[in-house]
N, C-alpha and C positions, 0 to 999 in steps of 0.2 A: 185485306190490308189496303189502306188507302195509298194513293201516290205519294202523299206528303210523308207518311211513315216509311215508305220504301226509300224515299230520298234521304230522310234522316238517318236510316240504318246504313245506307250506302256511304253517306258522308262520314258517319262514325267509323265505319270499317276502314275507309281510306285514311282518315286521320290517325287511327290506331296503327295502321300499317306504316304510315310515314314516321310516326313517333318511334315505332319499334325499329325501323330501319335506321333512323338517326341515332337511336340509343346503341344499336348494334355497331354502327360505324364508330361511335364515340368510344365504346368499350374496346373495340378492336384496335383503334388508334392508340388509346391510352395504355392498353396492355402491351401492345407491340413496342411502344416507346419505352415503357418501363423495363421490359425484358431486355431490349437492346442496350439500354443504359447500364443495367446490372451486368450483363455479359461483358461489356467493355470494361467496367470497373473491376470485376472479378479477375479478368484476364490480366489487367495491369498490375493488380496487387499480387497475384500469384507469380507473375513474372519476376517480381522482386524477392521471391523466396518466402513470401508470407502466406500463411494459411487462413482461410475463412471457414474452414470446416471444423465444426465443434467437436467432432469425433477425434480429431487430432489432439484435443486437450483433455480427453477423458483418460483417467489413469488405467494403466494395465495392472492386473492383479499381482499382489506380492505375497509371499508366505507370511503366515501369522506370526511366526517367531522372529520376523524381521520388522514387524510393524509396531510402532509405539502405541497406537490406539488399540492394539489387540492385547496389550499387557493388562493385568488385572486392574480394574477400576478406571483405566484411562478413558475409555469411551464414556463411562458414566460421568466422569468429572469434566472432560474437555471436549465433548461432542454435544451439540445442541440436540435435545430430545425431541421425540415426536409430538410432545405436548406444546411445542413452540415456546417453551419457557427456558430462559437462561439461568434460572435460579435452581440450585441443587442444595442438598443437605450439606455437602462439603463447603460450598461457597458461603452458605449461611453461617456455618460455624466459624469461618475465617473472618467474618466481619468484626472489625474493631475500630472505633472512631479515632484511636491514637495512630492508626496506620498512616493517615495523611497529615499528621501534625508537623508543623514547620519547625518547631523548637523542640530539641531533645536535650534532656538533662540526664545526669548520671542515674537518678532515681527512676525517671520514666524509661530510660534505656534498659535498666535492670528488670523493671516490671514487664516491659514489652517482650524481652527475650524469654523471661520465665513463662509468660502467656503463650508465646509462639513455640516454645519447646514441646508443648503438648501435641504439636502437629509433626513432630519428628518422624513417626511411623509413616505418615502420608508423604512427607518429603522424601523419605527413603524409598517409598514405592515409585514415586516419580523418577527419582534418580536411577533406579534399576530399569525402569521402562525406557529411559533415554539411552540405554546401551544398545537398543535396537536401532539399526541404521536408517529406517524409513518411517514415514508417518503418513498413512493414507486411510481415509475414512471409507468404510464399506457403504454402499448404497446405490441408488438409481441416479445416474448423472445425465439421463436423457434430456431433462429440462435443465438448462444451464443455471438458472437462478432459483431453482426449487430443490436442488440436490442437497446432499448432506453437507453440513458446515460445522466448523468449530464453535464451541461455546466461548465466545469472546469475553463475556463477563467473567467467566472462570479464569481465563488467561489474565485478564486485567487484575482481578483481586489477588490471585496468587503472586503475580509480579509485584504488586504494590506491597504485599506483606514481606516478600523476600528483600525488596529494596529497603524498607524501613528496618527490617531485622539486620541487614548488612550495615546500615548506618549506626544502629545501636551497638553492634559488636565493635565497630571502629571506635566509638566513643568510650567503650569499656576496655580498650586496649587489646582487642582480640582480632587482629587483621586476618589471621588464618581462617577463623570462623566466618568472617565477612566475605572472604574469598569463596568459601564453600557456598554461601548464599547466592552470590553473584554468578558463580559457575552454574548452579542449578537454574537460575533465571536465564542465563545466556543459552544454555542447551535446550531449555523448554521453548524459548523463543524461536530457535532454529527449526522446530517442528512445523512452524507456520510457513517456512520457506522451502521445505522439502516434502511437500504433500503428495508426491508421486505424480503430479500433473502441474501444469501451470495454474497457479491459484488465481482467484478472482480479485478484483481491486480491493474489496473490503478486507480480505485476508492479508494482502500485502501491506495495507496501511496500518493494520493492527500490529503486524510484525515491525513496521517502521516506528510506530509509537513506542513499543516496548524497547526497541533498540535505544531510543532516546533516553528513557529513564535508566536503562542499564549504564549507558555512557555517563549520564549525569552523576551516578553514584560512584563510578570509577574516578571521575573528576573530583568529587567530594573528598575522596581519600587522598588524591594527589595534592589537593589544596591544603589539607590538614597535615600533609606529610606523614600519613599513617601507614602507607604501604612500604614494605620492605622489598628487597631484590627478588625473592621468589614470587611474591604476589604480582609485582610489576611485570616480570617476565611471562607469567601465566596470562595476565590480561593482554599483553601484546599478541600472544598466540590467538586468544579469543577474538580480539578486535580485528585481526587479519582475516578472520572467517566472515566478517560482516561485509556484504556486497549488496547493497539495497537496489542499485540501479537495474540489474537484470531481473530481480524479483518483481519490482514495481513495473518495469517496462514490459515484461512478459505477461503481467496481469492485464495490461492494456490490450495485448493481443487476444488473450482469452476473453476479455469483456466484449471485444468487437465480434469475435467468432460466435460467442454466446448470444449476442443481440441478433446476429443474422439468423441463427438457428431458431430463435424465438419468433422472429417475423415469418419464418417459413412454416411454423407449426401451430401458431396461435391466432385466434381471432383478434380484431382490433380492440374489442372490449377487454379481452384478457391481457393484451399488451399494456393497455393503459392502467389496468388494475395492478399489474406487476410493477409498473412505474410509479405507483402510489397516487395516481390520479383518482380522486374519489367522486368527481363530478360525473354527470351523464354526458360528457363531451362526445364520446363515441356515438351515443344514441342520437345526440343532436346533429351529428354529421351524417347520420343515416348509414351506419357502418355496414349494414347488409348490402348497400348499393355501391360501396366504394370499389372502384375497379382494382383488380389485382395489380395492375401496372403502377398504381400509386404506392402500393406497399413496396414494390421493387424500387421505386424512386426513393422512398424513405431508406431502404437498405443501402442505396448508393450514398446518400447523405451520411448515414451512420458510419459506413465503412470508410468513407473518405475523411470525415472529420475526426473520427476516433483514431484513424491511422496517421493523421497529420502530427499528432503528438509524438509518434514514434520517430518522426524525422528529426526531432530535437535531441534524440538520444544516440550517441555513438557507442554502440555495444562493443566494438573492437577496442577502442581506446578508453572505455569506461568514463565518458564525460557526458555532460548535458549542457545544451545551449539555452540559457534563459531567453535570449532573443527569439529563438525559434519556438520556444514555449509560448511567449507572448504573441508571436505571429499566429500560432495555432489557435490560441484563445480568441484572437481577433477574427479569424476565419469562422470560428464557431458562432461568435456574436453576430457577424455580418450575415451569415447564412440563415440563422434562426431568428433574426430580429423581427421578421414578419412571417406569421403563420400562413402556410399554403398547403394544399392537399399533398404536396410532394415532400413536406418536411414536418408535418404536424406530429407524427409519431416520434421522429428524431428529436424534436424540440423538448419532449418530456422524458426522454430516455438517456440522452447523452450526459454522463456525469461531469463534474468539474475536475478536469485533469490538471489544471494549473496549480491548484492548492496541493494536490497530491505530489506533483513533481517537485515543487519547491520544498515541501516538508521532507521528501526523500533526500533531496540534495543537501539540505541543511543538516539532517541527522547523519548522513554518510560523511559529510565534512567533519562533523563533531566526532564521529568514530575514528576517522583518519587522524585528526588532530590529537585525540586521546592516545592513539598508538604512538605517535611521535613524542607526546608528553611523557609517556611511560619510559621510553628510551632515554629521553633527556633526564628524567629523574634517576634512572639507573646510573647514568653517566655522572650525575652530581653526587650520588651516594659513593661512587668509587673514586671520584677526583676532587670532591669538595666544591665544585663549581659547574656551571653549565658550559657547553662548548661554544666556540665562536661561530661555527657553522654547522648545519645539519649533516654535511658530508662527513664530519668527524665521527658520527654515530655508526657508520657502516664500515665493515660488516659486523663488528663485535656486538653492538647494541641494537642494530636494526638491519635486516638483510636488504631492504629496499625502502627508500623514502616514499611514502604515499604522495601522489600528485594532487593538485587542486582539481576537483571534479568539474569545476566550471570551465577552466581553459586548458587543462591537461599539463600545465606547467608546475614547477615546484612551488609549494606554499612559501610565503615570505616569512623569514625567520631572522631575528636579530637579537643579540645579547651583548650589552656594552660593559657590564660590570661583573659578569659571571654569576650573579645571584638572581637576576630577573631577566626574563626573555619576552619577546613578542612573537607570536605565531598567528598568521591569519591567511584566510582565503579572500579573493577579491569580491566574493559575494554575488548576490543576484543581479545587481546593477552592472556587473562586469567592469567596474572601475576601481582601480587601486587607489584607495584613499588614505594610505599610510597607516593602516591598522586602527582606523577610527570606527567605532561602532555607532550606528544610528539608533535612536530611541523613539518610541512612540510617546504620545502625551501621557499615557498611563505609566510610563517608565520602563515598559518592556522593550525587548529588542525589536527594531524595525527590520524585518528580514528582506524587505524590498530594496532598502538603501543601506549604504555603509558597507564596511567589510565584515566578514564573519570571523571574529577574533576569539582565540583561546585566551581568556583572561587568567593570568597567573602572576602573583597571587590573585585570588578572586576579589 
């Protein structure tokens, strides 16, 4: 071997050694920095009584005879199958284009009721299954976002059929049968809120959405003055069971703990696939060479930002601060506006909590207002007019007046002539605008502005 070859080999060896040493120092530094950041973050969060351990959100086993999903046909109808299809024979049979019709006539109502009466055996099965106090799906929960999940399409279709059926019964002068439809809907929806563990965000938002159409239908009957004293009293009891804030808030906790577990157990490629990223972003970044410390740094970002939305919720007083929600949203936007190695996983996995919290707050307000409206209607039926103040309703017609979920204060109520009233929350902008509803250019309600008003008559 010539001297020149020996020199080249020596220089190559020295260069490789230097590069290896630099790489080792780089990985050691980044890993140490990430671990320390995560240790500090985890310590601060757990000190507030919060858990980042996914195992704390996995349900404990319950007896089959207490489990809604263990009743005959309930798993087949309301749990997503292993084929990843939400379509079942039951939901296929329930399809009817008239279900979403905006205009109902006596003829169409009679036809729809006649068609839906064919499903009385199935509705009866659901009713019997709902006598069981718990609702937990069996399965492997080790992976937070790949575990067993409800068949949300089935929930949606059954809910829509029951809502339309209830409206048809009202039009046909059968409020007792309409009450039966809405009671079945209400009880079925509660299975999404008592799953035996803290549900994930998607489950809580489906529960929130179904709550909205249930309350809309109760309002439909109040507006048409179709409900009688027995129905109104029953709806008040059902509406009192609706408490969306802890359901949605706890799903934020579960989502955060689940994200942390996934980062601990999955490769970066798997993380991005789970997040719906279909590009080869991970490969472009050289995922095999990403320091573990960067993953810890992303965990810090996720735990911190997903936890910030919880600061907007007062679980003790059952209120939510839109200002703190907007502040949380701004923190997310500021932190993720520029992709870095320390936030690139977080940037594609953190969901939009702002829309979820606003929808939850609006539907809970709607439910609380409906409970008050039922009591007001009961008072009118008994006295021929509405009361001058809400305080008159207690305790005979309402045990406790629901507060405004935005500021914790009583909702604003006024009635000047005994026949028409105004009832409203200050809404998402936290400004009392005297019961004025803001509208979008499309004509729909602008939920960001104006008061959240119970319009009666509609």
